C-alpha positions as CSV (number, residue, x, y, z in Angstrom):
1,M,0.0,0.0,0.0
2,R,1.3,3.5,-0.9
3,I,0.5,6.9,0.7
4,L,1.5,10.1,-1.2
5,T,1.8,13.0,1.1
6,P,3.5,16.4,1.7
7,R,6.3,16.2,4.3
8,L,4.6,16.2,7.7
9,R,6.1,15.6,11.1
10,P,7.3,11.9,11.3
11,E,5.0,11.2,14.2
12,V,2.0,11.5,11.8
13,F,3.0,8.2,10.2
14,A,4.4,6.5,13.3
15,L,1.4,4.2,13.9
16,L,0.9,2.9,10.4
17,P,0.9,-0.8,9.9
18,Q,4.2,-2.4,8.7
19,G,4.6,-2.5,4.9
20,V,2.9,0.8,4.2
21,E,5.0,2.9,1.9
22,V,5.1,6.7,2.5
23,H,6.0,8.7,-0.6
24,Y,6.6,12.5,-0.4
25,L,5.5,15.1,-2.9
26,D,9.0,16.6,-3.0
27,A,10.4,13.3,-4.3
28,R,9.6,11.2,-7.3
29,W,5.9,10.3,-7.4
30,P,4.7,6.8,-7.8
31,K,2.4,6.0,-10.7
32,G,-0.3,4.9,-8.3
33,A,-1.2,5.6,-4.7
34,D,-3.9,4.1,-2.4
35,F,-4.1,7.3,-0.3
36,F,-3.2,10.9,-1.2
37,L,-3.0,13.4,1.6
38,P,-3.4,16.7,-0.2
39,P,-1.5,19.8,1.0
40,F,-4.2,22.3,2.3
41,G,-5.0,25.0,-0.2
42,Q,-2.4,24.1,-2.8
43,E,-4.8,23.6,-5.7
44,E,-2.1,23.5,-8.4
45,V,-0.2,20.7,-6.7
46,V,-3.4,18.8,-6.1
47,R,-4.5,19.1,-9.7
48,R,-1.1,17.8,-10.9
49,V,-1.1,14.8,-8.6
50,L,-4.7,13.8,-9.5
51,A,-3.8,14.2,-13.2
52,E,-0.5,12.2,-13.0
53,V,-1.1,9.7,-10.3
54,E,-3.8,7.0,-10.1
55,V,-5.3,7.8,-6.7
56,K,-7.9,5.7,-5.0
57,V,-8.6,7.7,-1.8
58,V,-8.0,11.4,-1.1
59,Q,-7.7,11.8,2.6
60,T,-7.6,15.4,3.9
61,L,-6.3,16.2,7.3
62,S,-8.7,19.2,7.5
63,A,-12.3,18.9,8.6
64,G,-13.4,21.1,5.7
65,V,-13.2,19.9,2.1
66,D,-14.7,22.9,0.3
67,W,-11.3,23.8,-1.2
68,I,-10.8,20.4,-2.9
69,L,-14.3,19.2,-3.9
70,L,-14.2,20.6,-7.4
71,L,-10.7,19.1,-8.1
72,L,-11.6,15.4,-7.7
73,P,-11.8,13.1,-10.7
74,E,-14.8,10.8,-11.0
75,G,-14.4,7.6,-9.0
76,V,-12.0,8.9,-6.4
77,V,-13.2,8.5,-2.8
78,L,-12.8,11.7,-0.6
79,C,-12.6,11.4,3.2
80,D,-12.2,14.4,5.5
81,G,-10.3,14.7,8.8
82,S,-13.3,15.2,11.1
83,G,-12.3,14.4,14.6
84,I,-8.6,15.4,14.3
85,H,-9.3,19.1,15.2
86,D,-12.2,18.7,17.6
87,A,-10.2,19.5,20.8
88,P,-8.2,22.5,19.7
89,V,-11.1,24.2,17.9
90,A,-13.4,23.7,20.8
91,E,-10.7,25.2,23.1
92,W,-10.4,28.2,20.8
93,V,-14.2,28.7,21.0
94,V,-14.2,28.7,24.8
95,A,-11.0,30.8,25.0
96,L,-12.3,33.5,22.6
97,L,-15.8,33.5,24.2
98,L,-14.3,34.2,27.6
99,A,-11.9,36.7,26.1
100,L,-14.8,38.7,24.7
101,L,-17.0,38.4,27.8
102,K,-14.1,39.4,30.1
103,D,-12.9,42.1,27.6
104,L,-9.3,40.9,27.5
105,P,-8.5,43.0,24.4
106,G,-9.6,46.1,26.4
107,F,-7.5,45.3,29.4
108,W,-4.5,44.5,27.1
109,Q,-4.9,48.0,25.5
110,A,-5.2,49.6,29.0
111,Q,-2.0,47.8,30.1
112,G,-0.1,49.1,27.1
113,E,-1.2,52.6,28.0
114,G,-0.4,52.2,31.7
115,R,-4.1,52.7,32.7
116,W,-5.7,51.1,35.7
117,A,-9.2,50.5,34.3
118,P,-11.5,48.4,36.5
119,R,-15.1,47.7,35.3
120,R,-17.9,45.3,35.7
121,L,-17.5,42.2,33.5
122,A,-20.0,39.8,31.9
123,D,-20.5,36.2,33.1
124,L,-20.4,33.1,30.9
125,E,-22.7,31.4,33.4
126,G,-26.3,31.7,32.4
127,K,-25.6,32.7,28.8
128,T,-27.4,31.1,25.9
129,I,-25.0,29.8,23.2
130,L,-26.2,28.9,19.7
131,L,-24.0,26.3,18.0
132,L,-24.6,26.6,14.2
133,G,-23.1,23.3,13.1
134,Y,-23.4,20.3,15.3
135,G,-20.9,17.7,14.0
136,S,-17.9,16.4,16.0
137,I,-16.5,19.8,16.7
138,G,-19.9,21.1,17.8
139,K,-20.2,18.3,20.2
140,A,-16.7,18.9,21.5
141,V,-17.7,22.6,22.1
142,E,-20.8,21.5,23.9
143,E,-18.9,19.2,26.2
144,R,-16.5,22.0,27.2
145,L,-19.2,24.6,27.7
146,K,-21.6,22.6,29.8
147,P,-19.6,23.0,33.0
148,F,-19.9,26.8,32.7
149,G,-23.7,26.6,33.3
150,V,-24.8,27.8,29.9
151,E,-27.9,27.0,27.9
152,L,-26.9,25.4,24.5
153,L,-28.9,25.6,21.3
154,P,-27.4,23.1,18.8
155,V,-28.5,23.6,15.2
156,A,-27.8,20.9,12.5
157,R,-29.0,20.2,9.0
158,R,-31.2,17.3,10.1
159,P,-33.7,17.4,13.0
160,R,-33.3,15.1,15.9
161,P,-34.3,15.2,19.6
162,G,-32.8,18.2,21.3
163,V,-31.3,19.6,18.0
164,Y,-32.8,22.4,16.0
165,T,-32.6,23.0,12.2
166,P,-31.8,26.2,10.2
167,Q,-35.5,26.8,9.9
168,D,-35.6,27.5,13.6
169,L,-33.0,30.3,13.4
170,P,-35.5,33.3,13.3
171,H,-36.8,32.1,16.7
172,L,-33.4,31.2,18.2
173,L,-31.2,34.1,17.1
174,P,-33.0,36.7,19.3
175,R,-32.4,34.4,22.3
176,A,-28.7,33.7,21.8
177,D,-26.0,35.7,23.7
178,A,-23.4,34.2,21.4
179,V,-23.5,32.4,18.0
180,V,-20.7,30.0,17.2
181,L,-20.2,29.1,13.5
182,L,-19.0,25.6,12.9
183,L,-20.5,24.9,9.5
184,P,-18.7,23.5,6.5
185,L,-18.7,25.8,3.4
186,T,-21.2,24.6,0.8
187,P,-23.4,26.4,-1.7
188,E,-26.2,26.3,0.9
189,T,-24.1,27.7,3.8
190,R,-22.1,30.4,1.9
191,G,-23.1,33.8,3.2
192,V,-25.6,32.4,5.7
193,V,-24.6,35.2,8.1
194,D,-26.0,38.1,6.1
195,R,-27.7,41.4,7.1
196,E,-31.0,39.6,7.9
197,F,-29.2,37.1,10.1
198,L,-27.3,39.8,12.0
199,A,-30.4,41.9,12.4
200,Q,-32.1,39.0,14.1
201,M,-29.3,38.5,16.6
202,K,-29.7,39.9,20.1
203,E,-28.3,43.4,20.6
204,G,-24.8,43.1,21.8
205,A,-24.5,39.4,21.1
206,L,-21.2,37.7,20.1
207,L,-20.4,36.0,16.8
208,L,-17.6,33.5,16.8
209,N,-16.5,32.0,13.4
210,A,-14.4,28.8,13.6
211,G,-15.8,27.4,10.3
212,R,-15.0,29.2,7.1
213,G,-14.7,32.9,6.3
214,A,-17.3,32.8,3.5
215,L,-20.0,31.7,5.9
216,V,-20.2,35.4,6.7
217,E,-20.9,38.4,4.4
218,T,-18.0,40.6,5.4
219,E,-19.6,43.9,4.5
220,A,-22.7,43.0,6.5
221,L,-20.6,42.1,9.5
222,L,-18.6,45.4,9.2
223,E,-21.8,47.3,9.3
224,A,-23.0,45.5,12.4
225,L,-19.7,45.9,14.2
226,R,-19.5,49.7,13.4
227,A,-23.1,50.1,14.6
228,G,-22.2,48.3,17.9
229,R,-24.9,45.7,17.4
230,V,-22.6,42.7,17.7
231,R,-19.0,41.9,18.7
232,A,-17.1,39.1,17.0
233,A,-14.2,36.7,17.2
234,L,-13.0,35.4,13.8
235,D,-10.5,32.7,13.2
236,V,-11.4,32.7,9.5
237,T,-12.3,35.6,7.2
238,D,-13.4,36.4,3.7
239,P,-11.0,37.2,2.1
240,E,-8.3,35.0,3.6
241,P,-5.5,35.8,4.3
242,L,-6.9,39.2,5.3
243,P,-5.0,42.0,3.4
244,P,-3.1,44.4,5.6
245,D,-5.4,47.3,4.6
246,H,-8.7,45.5,5.1
247,P,-11.2,47.4,7.3
248,L,-11.8,44.3,9.5
249,W,-8.4,44.9,11.1
250,Q,-9.6,48.2,12.5
251,A,-13.2,47.4,13.1
252,P,-14.5,48.0,16.6
253,G,-15.4,45.0,18.7
254,V,-13.6,42.3,16.7
255,L,-10.9,39.9,17.8
256,L,-9.0,38.2,14.9
257,T,-6.8,35.1,14.8
258,P,-5.1,33.9,11.6
259,H,-6.9,30.5,11.0
260,V,-5.0,28.8,13.8
261,A,-7.9,27.3,15.9
262,G,-7.0,23.8,14.6
263,L,-3.2,24.2,14.7
264,S,-1.9,22.7,17.9
265,E,0.9,20.7,19.4
266,G,-1.3,17.6,19.6
267,F,-2.1,17.6,15.9
268,A,0.6,15.0,14.9
269,Q,-0.6,12.5,17.6
270,R,-4.2,12.9,16.7
271,A,-3.5,12.6,13.0
272,A,-1.4,9.5,13.6
273,R,-4.2,7.7,15.5
274,F,-6.7,8.7,12.8
275,L,-4.5,7.6,9.9
276,A,-3.7,4.3,11.6
277,E,-7.4,3.5,12.0
278,Q,-8.2,4.6,8.4
279,V,-5.4,2.7,6.8
280,G,-6.2,-0.4,8.8
281,R,-9.8,-0.2,7.7
282,Y,-8.7,0.1,4.1
283,L,-6.4,-2.9,4.3
284,R,-9.1,-5.0,6.0
285,G,-11.7,-4.0,3.4
286,E,-13.8,-2.3,6.0
287,P,-15.9,0.9,5.4
288,L,-13.7,4.1,5.7
289,L,-14.3,6.8,8.2
290,N,-15.6,10.3,7.2
291,V,-16.5,9.5,3.5
292,V,-17.7,12.8,2.1
293,Q,-21.1,12.9,0.6
294,E,-23.0,15.9,-0.6
295,G,-20.1,18.2,0.3
296,Y,-20.0,17.0,4.0
């Protein structure tokens, strides 16, 4: 069995069964590969590999696959990396939620100016948090937020007990103190946070985006930020990377991180466990994990 991959930390491949060959993109490519691990966002490289190498399974190490869907030849199985990034993204959500509620950016600015600026801060306890996207990351966020004593409103594509659907948003948004975006980017979800969505949010509510930048209409968000209707924490933006002169950098009430929620020290170990399970399933002829269907 052959795996074609960019150079990753050796630990990522440490748990693979004996006999699995790992070939790197910066060396000579084999004519065929059972698994191809595409380098995130490098469309030209991905196109070349899929044109020159007979690939059976494309396995991303990212949870989102919007960037690669249109590049796949017919007959190639696509699997995503759902589960690998659950813990760090969930931690980012909790950290940024607390940072906004406790106004850490404001205190950081006051510290830089040498100002002692005490004020009354918001509580996370008792807040209502809407999770727009309730896959594995959404469940990881839920698990970490429950001990804080919050009310959670999970929203998913399909209804099930205790889970709402997008049709419920007009009734849920006015209740939510914070909205956490964890959706994949699809034609249906692109621009879901538009002027109407933002107008339905509670005055002063928080918007946290750990999904994809294009879930949010940037101009609509800028208007809401400038009007003081919402505050936001964004790990992803549209466009991305955000140009140095983009108005989001200077917008009031926004905290930006450069698409790092899923980047963590534990990535190699989690990826290694996932790949070992996935490759083992492939070799045993068992169903693969996280097979993408309908863009998910």
